[in-house]
C-alpha positions as CSV (number, residue, x, y, z in Angstrom):
1,M,-5.4,-5.9,13.0
2,G,-7.2,-3.2,11.1
3,A,-9.5,-3.8,8.1
4,G,-6.8,-2.4,5.7
5,H,-4.3,-4.9,7.0
6,G,-6.7,-7.8,6.7
7,S,-7.7,-7.0,3.1
8,G,-4.0,-6.5,2.2
9,L,-3.1,-9.9,3.7
10,A,-6.0,-11.5,1.9
11,L,-4.9,-10.0,-1.4
12,S,-1.3,-11.1,-0.9
13,L,-2.5,-14.6,0.0
14,V,-4.6,-14.7,-3.1
15,L,-1.7,-13.5,-5.3
16,A,0.7,-15.9,-3.6
17,G,-1.8,-18.8,-4.1
18,G,-2.2,-18.0,-7.8
19,G,1.6,-17.8,-8.3
20,S,2.1,-21.0,-6.3
21,L,-0.7,-22.8,-8.3
22,L,1.0,-21.8,-11.5
23,L,4.4,-23.0,-10.3
24,V,2.9,-26.3,-9.1
25,G,1.2,-26.7,-12.5
26,L,4.4,-26.1,-14.4
27,A,6.3,-28.4,-12.1
28,G,3.6,-31.1,-12.6
29,V,3.9,-30.8,-16.4
30,A,7.7,-31.0,-16.1
31,Y,7.4,-34.1,-13.9
32,V,5.0,-35.8,-16.3
33,Q,7.5,-35.2,-19.1
34,R,10.6,-36.3,-17.3
35,R,9.3,-38.8,-14.8
36,S,12.3,-38.5,-12.5
37,R,12.6,-38.5,-8.8
38,S,14.3,-35.1,-8.7
39,Y,11.4,-33.5,-10.7
40,L,8.9,-35.1,-8.3
41,L,10.8,-33.7,-5.3
42,V,10.8,-30.2,-6.8
43,L,7.0,-30.5,-7.5
44,L,6.5,-31.5,-3.8
45,A,8.7,-28.6,-2.6
46,L,6.6,-26.1,-4.7
47,A,3.4,-27.7,-3.4
48,T,4.5,-26.8,0.1
49,L,4.3,-23.2,-0.9
50,L,0.8,-23.7,-2.1
51,A,0.0,-25.5,1.2
52,R,1.3,-22.5,3.2
53,T,-1.0,-20.2,1.3
54,V,-3.9,-22.5,1.9
55,A,-3.0,-22.5,5.6
56,G,-2.9,-18.7,5.6
57,L,-6.3,-18.4,4.0
58,L,-7.8,-20.9,6.5
59,M,-6.3,-19.0,9.4
60,L,-7.6,-15.7,7.9
61,D,-11.1,-17.3,7.6
62,G,-10.9,-18.5,11.2
63,L,-10.9,-22.1,10.3
64,L,-7.3,-22.7,11.6
65,A,-6.1,-21.5,14.9
66,D,-3.1,-19.1,14.9
67,G,-0.9,-21.5,16.8
68,V,-1.7,-24.4,14.5
69,H,-1.1,-22.1,11.5
70,H,2.2,-21.0,12.8
71,T,3.4,-24.6,13.6
72,L,2.1,-25.8,10.2
73,E,4.1,-23.1,8.3
74,H,7.3,-24.2,10.1
75,V,6.7,-27.8,9.3
76,L,6.1,-26.9,5.7
77,D,9.3,-24.9,5.6
78,V,11.2,-27.9,6.9
79,A,9.5,-30.1,4.3
80,L,10.4,-27.7,1.5
81,V,14.0,-27.6,2.4
82,G,14.1,-31.3,2.8
83,F,12.5,-31.9,-0.6
84,L,15.0,-29.6,-2.3
85,L,18.0,-31.0,-0.6
86,V,17.1,-34.6,-1.5
87,A,16.4,-33.4,-5.1
88,V,19.8,-31.8,-5.4
89,Y,21.4,-34.9,-3.9
90,S,19.5,-37.2,-6.3
91,V,20.6,-35.2,-9.3
92,R,24.2,-35.3,-8.2
93,S,24.0,-39.0,-7.4
94,D,22.4,-39.8,-10.7
95,R,24.9,-37.8,-12.6
96,A,27.8,-39.5,-10.8
97,R,26.4,-42.9,-11.6
98,A,25.9,-42.0,-15.2
99,T,29.4,-40.7,-15.7
100,G,31.1,-43.3,-13.5
101,E,32.4,-40.7,-11.1
102,R,33.5,-41.7,-7.6
103,R,32.5,-39.6,-4.7
């Protein structure tokens, strides 16, 4: 990888990290206000995006092997999808219980 590619990757990771940190912060505030399982799950899903960025930065600094980085990103992808699916299911289940709907 050329020097231009490395610096471009580092810049994109820093920007992604900043955006992810902002989203996790906002989700944290929303969770503290709502105190519901679905908000916690969304917070955890967004935290996986931040964790992916951290893994990328660790790999770029040579602190995380490429193979470990690759595997970790896939695990975090699965976790993100799982958190979001459970959050959606929780909201639907809670709404159905509140309105007396039958599934």
